[in-house]
C-alpha positions, 0 to 999 in steps of 0.5 A: 526497496531500501535494499535494492537502495542500498545497493545501488548507492554502494555500488553509486559512491564506491565505482563512479560511473560503471555499469549497473545491469539488472542481472547484477540487481536480479542476482544481489538484491532479488536473490535470483539465478543464472537462470534470470530473462527480464522479459520475463520478470519485471521484478526490477524494474517495478522495484527501481520505478518505486523508489525513483519514485520514493525518492522524489517524492521524499526530497518534494515534501519531507526532506525538502529542507535537505542539504544535499540530494538523492537523484535517480535519474531514468533510463539507468541505475546509478545514483547520483548525490548532489548539493541541491542548490547544484540540481535542476529536477528537483523543486527547492522547499519554497514550491513543496506547496505547489507540488503538495497541491497536485497530488491533492489535485490527482486525490480529488480525481480518484474522488471523482470517479467514486462519485461519478459510480455513485451517481450510476449506481444510485439512477439504477438502484432504489435508495436504503432507507436506514431506517427500515432496513438494519442491513443500512446500519454502516452508513447510518453511523458513517454518517454520525461521525462527520467528515470524510471516510477512508475504506481500507482494503484488505492486503490479498497478496498478504493473504497469499504469503501467510501460506509461505510462512511469513506471518507478522508477529505485530503491526509493525511487523508489517508496516516494516515488512521484515516478515517478508524476510521469512522466507528465503526465495532462493530455497523456493522451486523457480516457479514458486519463486516467480509467484513470491517476488509478484505478490511482494512488487505488485497490488492484488484488490479483492472484489468483495472489497471493490463492491463494499466500497461500491456500495458504501459510496452509494449510501454516502452520497454526496461524498463517498469514501476514498478506497486505499490499499492497506500496503499503501498506509502506515499505523501514523495514518490512523492517529486521526480520520474516520477509516472502516477497514475491511477484513479480519486480522489475517488479512488486514493487519491493521485491524490489530491495533484495534482488537482490543477495542472491537465489539466484535472480533474474528476467533481463529482456534484450532479444531474449530469453525472460524467465527466471531465473537461479541464480548459485550452482548446487550 
């Protein structure tokens, strides 16, 4: 999105009013060739939709005090740089709270869905007694912390991206997406190139993670957890709160933030099967 924003901004400033085509964006930003077919690949439209949403979100919240804003009208690819006082599509700073409440309401809607799932599950399954069933230890631990719980699902697309050789050195590489630049799409076969683009622009969720969140929702009733995608978080989000990070460092890089503090962690060594080491056996 950063490269897309830089390209569109440059074109909009250097040639205001000039047409910017989907083919041009596909070639200049995503490295597509002359065989690019918009009817078969929506990579440009998906990225543009995400960029438009991010720009709107920024100027409504963190950038509510900016004197100049960037508008990205639908129906084209040209960016408009205008004074906030002249804008009619974005809220002023004093309306930021209203939009924040709308987002909170949307989040509550997700919680309602999880709660409904928990009720359905509880109605058809007997509740697990944590005192007699050791497998229910996680809900017991979570309930001692208090406050909402967020379950961070592993990044299934990231697992596949690693097979292309794009392996981040640290969490910052994952957060910024720099590791994906280790792969040059133009050097990939056409069919593989489409897969590469799909893995970067779409969200994939492991069904095992859905099952874990579903069971936790039942165990933590009436306070079910919120399920979030790893790709949607930033390191600063983990400064406070209760989190369940699913997967290992090879499937959920946020696991690496706490690697040195874990009693149990995955070890992957050459010529040895993956195993879990207990650092502090008792």
